[in-house]
KEKE-3310 file (N, C-alpha, C; in steps of 0.2 Angstrom, whole numbers, plus 5000, padded with zeros to 4 digits):
npx = (4612:4599:4589:4582:4566:4565:4563:4574:4579:4584:4591:4588:4601:4609:4603:4605:4619:4620:4614:4623:4633:4625:4615:4599:4590:4586:4589:4599:4610:4613:4617:4628:4638:4648:4662:4665:4656:4661:4673:4669:4663:4673:4681:4671:4671:4681:4678:4665:4665:4656:4643:4646:4650:4639:4637:4644:4657:4653:4639:4636:4639:4629:4618:4620:4620:4607:4600:4604:4606:4618:4635:4644:4657:4670:4680:4697:4708:4723:4734:4736:4746:4752:4745:4753:4754:4745:4744:4733:4733:4734:4746:4759:4767:4782:4784:4791:4807:4812:4827:4838:4845:4862:4870:4884:4895:4894:4907:4915:4911:4915:4928:4935:4931:4936:4950:4951:4949:4960:4970:4967:4970:4983:5001:5004:4994:4994:4990:4995:5000:4993:4998:5012:5022:5016:5011:5022:5029:5020:5019:5032:5029:5018:5024:5033:5024:5018:5030:5031:5020:5023:5034:5028:5022:5033:5044:5040:5038:5051:5057:5051:5055:5069:5078:5080:5088:5082:5072:5066:5049:5041:5049:5050:5037:5035:5044:5039:5027:5030:5034:5021:5013:5016:5011:4997:4993:4996:4991:4978:4980:4986:4979:4969:4970:4960:4947:4948:4950:4957:4973:4981:4972:4966:4953:4942:4937:4927:4938:4945:4946:4957:4967:4982:4987:4996:5001:4997:5000:4991:4980:4984:4998:5003:5001:5009:5022:5023:5023:5035:5044:5042:5037:5024:5006:4991:4975:4967:4953:4947:4954:4962:4977:4991:5005:5020:5030:5033:5029:5041:5042:5042:5052)
npy = (5238:5249:5254:5268:5270:5282:5293:5300:5316:5326:5336:5338:5338:5332:5319:5314:5313:5303:5293:5290:5282:5271:5272:5273:5272:5274:5263:5257:5266:5265:5251:5251:5258:5272:5274:5266:5272:5285:5283:5278:5289:5298:5291:5292:5305:5308:5304:5310:5325:5336:5332:5326:5336:5342:5335:5335:5330:5333:5335:5322:5315:5320:5315:5301:5300:5304:5294:5282:5285:5286:5292:5285:5284:5276:5279:5276:5273:5281:5283:5272:5259:5244:5229:5215:5198:5186:5170:5156:5157:5170:5176:5186:5183:5182:5185:5174:5177:5179:5172:5175:5162:5160:5157:5149:5155:5151:5151:5147:5134:5128:5128:5116:5106:5109:5109:5095:5090:5094:5088:5075:5075:5076:5072:5062:5053:5046:5034:5019:5019:5010:5009:5015:5017:5020:5032:5040:5040:5046:5059:5064:5064:5073:5085:5086:5088:5100:5108:5106:5113:5126:5127:5127:5140:5148:5145:5146:5160:5165:5161:5168:5181:5180:5175:5162:5150:5147:5133:5117:5117:5105:5097:5104:5105:5091:5088:5096:5089:5076:5076:5077:5066:5054:5058:5060:5047:5040:5046:5043:5031:5033:5033:5036:5027:5026:5033:5030:5039:5049:5055:5065:5073:5077:5082:5094:5093:5094:5098:5093:5102:5101:5098:5099:5114:5125:5142:5149:5137:5127:5112:5099:5100:5105:5094:5084:5090:5090:5076:5072:5079:5076:5063:5059:5063:5072:5066:5074:5072:5065:5069:5061:5057:5050:5039:5035:5026:5012:5012:5011:4998:4995:4984)
npz = (5691:5688:5674:5670:5663:5654:5641:5628:5632:5621:5609:5591:5583:5593:5594:5581:5582:5591:5585:5575:5582:5585:5595:5600:5609:5627:5635:5627:5629:5642:5643:5635:5641:5649:5646:5635:5626:5625:5619:5606:5601:5600:5590:5580:5578:5570:5557:5555:5558:5558:5562:5574:5582:5589:5601:5616:5628:5641:5640:5636:5648:5656:5650:5652:5666:5669:5663:5669:5683:5689:5689:5681:5681:5689:5703:5707:5720:5721:5730:5738:5744:5736:5741:5749:5744:5753:5763:5767:5781:5783:5784:5777:5762:5753:5735:5724:5716:5699:5692:5680:5670:5667:5653:5646:5634:5616:5610:5620:5622:5610:5610:5617:5609:5596:5599:5602:5590:5583:5590:5587:5573:5573:5571:5580:5580:5569:5556:5548:5532:5518:5505:5504:5494:5482:5486:5489:5477:5469:5475:5470:5457:5456:5460:5449:5439:5442:5440:5427:5422:5425:5417:5404:5404:5405:5396:5382:5382:5385:5373:5364:5368:5365:5373:5375:5363:5346:5344:5338:5336:5338:5346:5357:5362:5364:5374:5384:5386:5391:5405:5411:5407:5415:5428:5425:5422:5433:5445:5449:5456:5468:5483:5497:5512:5521:5516:5503:5493:5479:5482:5475:5466:5449:5447:5456:5473:5488:5501:5517:5532:5539:5530:5521:5515:5508:5506:5490:5484:5484:5487:5483:5478:5490:5499:5492:5494:5508:5510:5504:5512:5525:5526:5530:5530:5529:5524:5510:5509:5520:5531:5539:5547:5541:5540:5531:5534:5544:5562:5575:5585:5603:5612)
capx = (4610:4592:4588:4575:4562:4564:4565:4579:4577:4589:4589:4589:4608:4612:4600:4609:4626:4620:4613:4630:4636:4620:4611:4593:4585:4589:4592:4606:4615:4615:4621:4635:4643:4651:4669:4665:4653:4666:4678:4666:4661:4680:4682:4666:4672:4686:4675:4659:4666:4651:4638:4648:4651:4634:4637:4650:4658:4649:4632:4635:4639:4623:4613:4621:4618:4600:4597:4606:4606:4625:4640:4647:4665:4672:4687:4701:4713:4730:4739:4736:4751:4749:4745:4757:4749:4745:4742:4727:4733:4734:4753:4761:4773:4786:4784:4798:4810:4815:4834:4839:4851:4868:4872:4890:4895:4896:4914:4919:4909:4918:4935:4937:4929:4941:4956:4951:4949:4967:4974:4966:4973:4991:5006:5005:4988:4995:4989:5000:4997:4993:5002:5016:5026:5012:5010:5028:5031:5015:5021:5037:5026:5014:5029:5036:5018:5018:5035:5030:5015:5027:5038:5023:5021:5039:5048:5038:5039:5058:5059:5049:5059:5075:5083:5082:5089:5076:5072:5060:5043:5038:5053:5048:5030:5036:5048:5034:5021:5033:5033:5015:5010:5016:5006:4990:4991:4997:4988:4972:4981:4988:4973:4969:4969:4954:4942:4949:4950:4964:4977:4983:4967:4965:4947:4942:4932:4927:4943:4945:4948:4964:4971:4988:4986:5001:4999:4998:5002:4985:4980:4988:5005:5005:5001:5015:5028:5023:5025:5042:5048:5040:5035:5017:5002:4984:4971:4963:4946:4944:4959:4966:4984:4994:5013:5023:5035:5030:5031:5045:5039:5047:5053)
capy = (5245:5250:5258:5272:5270:5288:5295:5305:5323:5328:5340:5334:5337:5327:5313:5312:5311:5297:5288:5288:5277:5266:5273:5275:5271:5275:5257:5256:5270:5262:5245:5252:5261:5278:5274:5264:5277:5291:5280:5277:5296:5300:5288:5294:5313:5309:5303:5314:5330:5341:5329:5324:5342:5344:5331:5336:5325:5335:5333:5315:5312:5322:5310:5295:5300:5305:5287:5277:5288:5286:5296:5280:5284:5274:5282:5271:5276:5281:5283:5266:5254:5237:5224:5209:5192:5182:5163:5155:5159:5177:5178:5188:5179:5186:5182:5171:5181:5175:5174:5172:5158:5162:5152:5150:5157:5146:5150:5142:5127:5125:5127:5110:5102:5111:5106:5088:5088:5096:5082:5068:5075:5077:5066:5056:5049:5043:5027:5017:5019:5003:5010:5020:5018:5024:5039:5043:5041:5051:5065:5067:5065:5079:5090:5087:5090:5107:5111:5106:5118:5132:5127:5129:5147:5152:5143:5150:5167:5166:5160:5174:5186:5179:5173:5155:5149:5144:5126:5114:5117:5099:5094:5108:5102:5084:5089:5098:5084:5070:5075:5077:5060:5050:5060:5059:5040:5037:5050:5040:5025:5035:5034:5036:5020:5026:5035:5028:5045:5051:5060:5070:5073:5082:5086:5097:5091:5097:5096:5093:5108:5100:5096:5103:5119:5131:5148:5149:5130:5122:5106:5093:5102:5105:5087:5081:5093:5087:5069:5072:5082:5073:5056:5058:5068:5071:5065:5080:5071:5064:5072:5056:5058:5044:5039:5030:5021:5009:5014:5007:4995:4994:4977)
capz = (5688:5685:5669:5670:5657:5651:5634:5627:5631:5617:5603:5585:5582:5597:5592:5575:5584:5595:5580:5571:5586:5585:5601:5598:5615:5633:5637:5624:5631:5649:5642:5632:5646:5647:5643:5628:5621:5624:5614:5600:5599:5598:5583:5575:5576:5565:5551:5555:5563:5559:5566:5581:5586:5593:5607:5619:5633:5647:5638:5636:5655:5659:5648:5655:5673:5669:5661:5674:5689:5691:5684:5676:5682:5696:5705:5710:5724:5718:5735:5742:5742:5734:5747:5748:5744:5760:5762:5771:5788:5784:5785:5771:5760:5747:5729:5721:5711:5693:5691:5673:5669:5663:5648:5643:5627:5611:5609:5626:5621:5604:5611:5618:5603:5591:5602:5602:5583:5581:5593:5583:5567:5574:5569:5585:5579:5562:5555:5543:5525:5515:5499:5505:5489:5478:5489:5489:5470:5467:5477:5466:5450:5457:5460:5442:5435:5443:5437:5420:5421:5426:5411:5399:5405:5405:5390:5376:5383:5384:5366:5360:5370:5362:5379:5373:5356:5343:5344:5334:5340:5340:5351:5363:5364:5366:5380:5389:5388:5394:5412:5413:5406:5421:5433:5423:5422:5440:5450:5452:5460:5475:5486:5504:5515:5525:5512:5496:5488:5477:5486:5471:5460:5444:5448:5462:5477:5495:5505:5524:5534:5541:5524:5519:5510:5509:5502:5483:5482:5483:5492:5480:5479:5497:5501:5489:5497:5515:5510:5502:5517:5532:5526:5533:5527:5531:5518:5509:5509:5527:5536:5543:5547:5539:5539:5526:5537:5550:5568:5578:5591:5608:5614)
cpx = (4603:4592:4582:4572:4560:4566:4570:4576:4583:4586:4590:4596:4611:4609:4603:4616:4626:4618:4619:4633:4631:4616:4605:4588:4590:4593:4599:4611:4617:4619:4628:4640:4646:4657:4669:4662:4657:4671:4675:4665:4668:4682:4677:4667:4677:4683:4669:4660:4660:4645:4639:4649:4646:4633:4644:4651:4654:4642:4631:4635:4632:4617:4613:4619:4610:4596:4598:4606:4613:4629:4643:4654:4666:4679:4691:4706:4720:4735:4740:4742:4749:4750:4749:4752:4750:4742:4735:4727:4734:4741:4756:4767:4776:4785:4791:4801:4813:4822:4835:4845:4856:4871:4879:4890:4897:4903:4918:4917:4913:4925:4938:4936:4934:4948:4956:4952:4957:4971:4973:4969:4981:4995:5006:4999:4988:4993:4994:4997:4998:4997:5007:5020:5023:5012:5016:5030:5026:5016:5027:5034:5022:5019:5032:5030:5018:5024:5034:5025:5019:5032:5034:5022:5027:5043:5046:5039:5046:5060:5057:5053:5067:5080:5085:5083:5083:5077:5066:5054:5040:5042:5051:5042:5031:5039:5043:5029:5024:5032:5026:5011:5010:5011:4999:4988:4992:4994:4982:4974:4984:4982:4974:4967:4963:4947:4942:4948:4957:4967:4979:4978:4968:4959:4947:4936:4932:4933:4942:4948:4955:4969:4977:4986:4990:4999:5001:5000:4996:4986:4984:4995:5007:5006:5007:5021:5028:5025:5032:5046:5048:5038:5028:5013:4995:4980:4967:4956:4944:4948:4962:4973:4987:5002:5015:5027:5031:5033:5035:5042:5044:5047:5050)
cpy = (5245:5255:5262:5272:5277:5289:5300:5312:5327:5332:5335:5333:5331:5320:5310:5309:5304:5291:5285:5282:5271:5266:5276:5276:5272:5269:5255:5260:5267:5255:5246:5254:5268:5278:5272:5269:5283:5289:5280:5284:5299:5298:5291:5302:5313:5308:5308:5320:5335:5338:5328:5330:5344:5340:5331:5330:5326:5333:5326:5312:5314:5317:5304:5295:5301:5298:5282:5279:5288:5290:5291:5280:5281:5276:5277:5275:5275:5281:5277:5262:5247:5232:5218:5203:5188:5175:5162:5157:5166:5180:5180:5184:5183:5182:5179:5176:5177:5177:5171:5168:5160:5156:5153:5151:5151:5145:5146:5135:5124:5124:5120:5105:5103:5108:5099:5086:5089:5090:5076:5069:5077:5071:5060:5051:5046:5036:5025:5016:5013:5003:5015:5022:5022:5031:5043:5045:5046:5058:5068:5068:5071:5085:5091:5089:5098:5111:5111:5112:5125:5133:5129:5136:5151:5151:5146:5157:5169:5165:5166:5180:5186:5177:5166:5154:5146:5137:5123:5114:5110:5096:5098:5106:5095:5084:5092:5093:5078:5070:5075:5070:5055:5052:5059:5052:5037:5041:5047:5034:5027:5037:5033:5029:5020:5027:5033:5033:5047:5056:5066:5071:5078:5086:5089:5094:5095:5094:5097:5099:5107:5098:5101:5108:5125:5136:5148:5142:5126:5116:5100:5094:5102:5098:5084:5084:5090:5080:5068:5074:5078:5066:5054:5064:5067:5070:5071:5079:5070:5067:5068:5057:5051:5044:5034:5025:5018:5012:5009:5004:4993:4987:4976)
cpz = (5685:5680:5669:5663:5654:5644:5634:5627:5628:5611:5596:5583:5586:5596:5586:5577:5587:5590:5576:5575:5587:5592:5599:5604:5621:5636:5634:5627:5638:5648:5639:5637:5644:5644:5636:5623:5620:5618:5607:5597:5597:5591:5578:5573:5571:5558:5550:5559:5564:5563:5573:5585:5591:5600:5610:5625:5639:5646:5638:5643:5658:5657:5651:5662:5674:5667:5667:5681:5693:5686:5679:5676:5689:5697:5708:5714:5721:5723:5739:5739:5740:5740:5745:5748:5751:5758:5766:5778:5789:5785:5778:5769:5754:5741:5727:5716:5705:5692:5684:5673:5665:5659:5646:5636:5622:5610:5614:5625:5615:5605:5612:5613:5598:5593:5601:5595:5581:5584:5589:5576:5567:5572:5574:5584:5572:5562:5549:5537:5522:5509:5499:5498:5483:5480:5488:5481:5467:5469:5472:5459:5450:5456:5453:5438:5436:5440:5430:5418:5421:5419:5405:5399:5403:5398:5384:5376:5382:5377:5362:5362:5367:5367:5377:5366:5353:5342:5340:5339:5343:5346:5358:5366:5367:5373:5386:5391:5392:5401:5415:5412:5412:5427:5431:5423:5429:5446:5453:5457:5467:5479:5493:5507:5519:5520:5505:5491:5485:5480:5482:5465:5455:5445:5455:5466:5484:5499:5513:5526:5537:5536:5523:5514:5511:5504:5495:5480:5480:5487:5489:5480:5486:5500:5499:5493:5504:5515:5508:5508:5524:5532:5529:5530:5530:5524:5516:5509:5516:5532:5540:5542:5546:5538:5534:5529:5543:5557:5572:5585:5597:5610:5621)
residu = (MET:GLU:ILE:GLN:PRO:THR:GLU:PHE:GLN:VAL:SER:GLU:PRO:GLU:ARG:GLN:ALA:LEU:ALA:VAL:CYS:GLY:ILE:TYR:LYS:ALA:GLU:GLN:LEU:ALA:GLU:VAL:GLY:LEU:LYS:ALA:LEU:LEU:ARG:ASP:ILE:GLU:LEU:ALA:SER:GLU:CYS:PHE:PRO:GLU:GLN:MET:SER:ALA:LEU:SER:GLU:LYS:ARG:LEU:LYS:GLU:LEU:PHE:SER:ALA:VAL:THR:GLY:THR:THR:GLY:VAL:THR:GLU:THR:PRO:THR:ASN:GLU:GLU:PRO:GLN:GLU:PRO:THR:ASP:GLU:THR:GLY:VAL:SER:ARG:GLU:LEU:PRO:LYS:LEU:ILE:PRO:LEU:ARG:HIS:SER:SER:SER:LYS:LYS:LYS:LYS:LYS:PRO:THR:SER:ASN:THR:HIS:LYS:VAL:LEU:HIS:ASP:LYS:SER:HIS:CYS:VAL:HIS:CYS:THR:HIS:PRO:LEU:ARG:ILE:TYR:ILE:GLY:ALA:TRP:LEU:THR:LEU:LEU:PHE:TYR:ILE:ASP:ILE:LEU:ALA:TRP:LEU:THR:ILE:PRO:ALA:LEU:MET:LEU:MET:GLY:VAL:LEU:PRO:GLU:MET:ASN:ALA:LYS:LEU:VAL:ILE:ALA:GLY:LEU:LEU:LEU:PRO:ALA:LEU:PRO:PHE:ILE:PHE:THR:SER:ARG:LYS:ALA:LYS:CYS:SER:VAL:CYS:ASN:ILE:ALA:ILE:TYR:PRO:LEU:ARG:ARG:TYR:THR:HIS:ASN:ARG:PHE:ALA:HIS:ASN:PHE:LEU:PHE:PHE:GLY:THR:ALA:LEU:SER:THR:ALA:LEU:HIS:VAL:ILE:CYS:PHE:LEU:TRP:PHE:ARG:CYS:PRO:GLY:CYS:GLY:THR:PRO:GLN:ARG:LEU:LEU:ARG:LYS:LYS:ARG:ASN:ARG)
# end
């Protein structure tokens, strides 16, 4: 593109409008390009509407064609169909289509894993408990402890209501404390054979999701009832199923 060395044949308002866009010479107008200059003038009109009103789009195209000798707008055909890509031999080839991979849902992947964990925590995979007598006696003491807690809540209320006869307060307190003492002193000795954690603890800790937990009973009482009724249990800490009696061996 040859730039004609002609000076601007513009009026003073048009010269000021071009100066706002940084155009002072004909060479600058040719180098910027018509599309870029139209965009700059549109943006400048928002900030300087009075100054930029002197320079219209039609007038700007006349100035650009006078400087460069062209219209500055290249027309592109719109009705032509896109050509297919060809290789070196000139034969047209089809573009490969991208097919999205179908990933299976996370729920389907988790099902066999959860089923495997349930099978491993079943009674058929029980290990023999190393201290079955402690576990069994601890289960009865745990049950007695929770019955004693219930007595602490009901007996004083019944005495105040007059349902029970008046008794010596010291004897009542002593009678309510006696069932709780064996549990307090022996609960720590009933431990899991695998993780060595207390089966019937007084303190709370994070329980395994397969631990026994009946509604309104809690983990400790639920485990104790399960030991008394079925003679096997799952550790509240590690979830390992353990039986109190040895498995019969086939001859």
